[in-house]
C-alpha positions as CSV (number, residue, x, y, z in Angstrom):
1,M,50.6,-18.2,-101.8
2,A,47.8,-20.0,-103.4
3,Q,44.6,-18.2,-103.9
4,S,41.1,-19.5,-103.2
5,K,38.7,-20.3,-106.0
6,E,36.6,-17.4,-105.0
7,E,39.6,-15.0,-105.2
8,V,40.6,-16.3,-108.6
9,F,37.0,-16.1,-109.9
10,N,36.7,-12.5,-108.7
11,Q,39.9,-11.5,-110.5
12,I,38.9,-13.3,-113.7
13,A,35.4,-11.8,-113.6
14,D,36.9,-8.3,-113.2
15,I,39.1,-9.0,-116.3
16,I,36.1,-10.3,-118.3
17,A,33.9,-7.3,-117.3
18,D,36.6,-4.9,-118.4
19,R,37.8,-6.6,-121.5
20,F,34.4,-7.7,-122.9
21,Q,32.3,-4.8,-121.6
22,V,29.8,-7.0,-119.8
23,D,28.0,-6.4,-116.5
24,R,30.2,-7.8,-113.7
25,E,27.0,-9.2,-112.0
26,T,26.2,-11.4,-115.0
27,I,29.5,-13.3,-114.9
28,T,29.1,-16.9,-113.5
29,L,31.3,-20.0,-113.5
30,Q,29.1,-21.3,-116.3
31,L,29.7,-18.4,-118.6
32,N,31.1,-19.6,-121.9
33,F,33.8,-17.5,-123.5
34,K,32.8,-18.3,-127.1
35,T,29.1,-18.5,-126.9
36,D,28.2,-16.1,-124.1
37,L,30.8,-13.4,-124.8
38,D,31.0,-13.9,-128.5
39,A,34.8,-13.7,-128.2
40,D,36.8,-14.2,-131.4
41,S,40.1,-16.0,-131.4
42,I,42.1,-12.8,-131.0
43,D,40.0,-11.6,-128.1
44,F,40.5,-15.0,-126.4
45,V,44.2,-15.1,-127.0
46,E,44.5,-11.6,-125.4
47,F,42.4,-12.7,-122.5
48,I,44.6,-15.8,-121.9
49,L,47.7,-13.5,-122.0
50,E,46.1,-11.2,-119.5
51,L,45.4,-14.2,-117.2
52,E,49.0,-15.3,-117.5
53,D,50.2,-11.8,-116.5
54,T,47.7,-11.5,-113.7
55,F,48.3,-14.8,-112.1
56,G,51.9,-15.5,-113.2
57,A,50.7,-18.8,-114.7
58,E,51.8,-20.4,-117.9
59,I,48.9,-21.5,-120.0
60,S,49.8,-23.6,-123.0
61,D,47.9,-23.3,-126.3
62,E,46.6,-26.8,-125.7
63,A,45.3,-25.9,-122.3
64,A,43.8,-22.6,-123.5
65,E,41.8,-24.5,-126.2
66,N,40.2,-26.5,-123.4
67,L,39.1,-23.5,-121.4
68,N,35.6,-22.9,-122.5
69,T,34.0,-21.5,-119.3
70,V,34.9,-19.2,-116.5
71,G,34.8,-22.2,-114.1
72,E,37.3,-24.1,-116.2
73,A,39.6,-21.1,-116.3
74,V,39.3,-20.7,-112.5
75,D,40.0,-24.4,-111.9
76,Y,43.1,-24.3,-114.2
77,I,44.5,-21.2,-112.5
78,V,44.0,-22.7,-109.0
79,A,45.6,-26.0,-110.1
80,H,48.6,-24.4,-111.8
81,N,49.3,-21.4,-109.6
82,N,50.9,-22.7,-106.4
């Protein structure tokens, strides 16, 4: 069953808050993984793997490289998780 954007955002925000030790309330669709979270490539790869596990979605390396913001990740999961 497809999830709404809001449901996907909430799950992704929970993962980010836990993994990157940031205040859950500060996470928005505009949050940028590399500039706002200071995520290095290993952090980002682990985050992508966690998204795949959580949502059962396959995220290619090419697609992952284009996911810069929380909003882009939400859109990708919603579009590829039917």
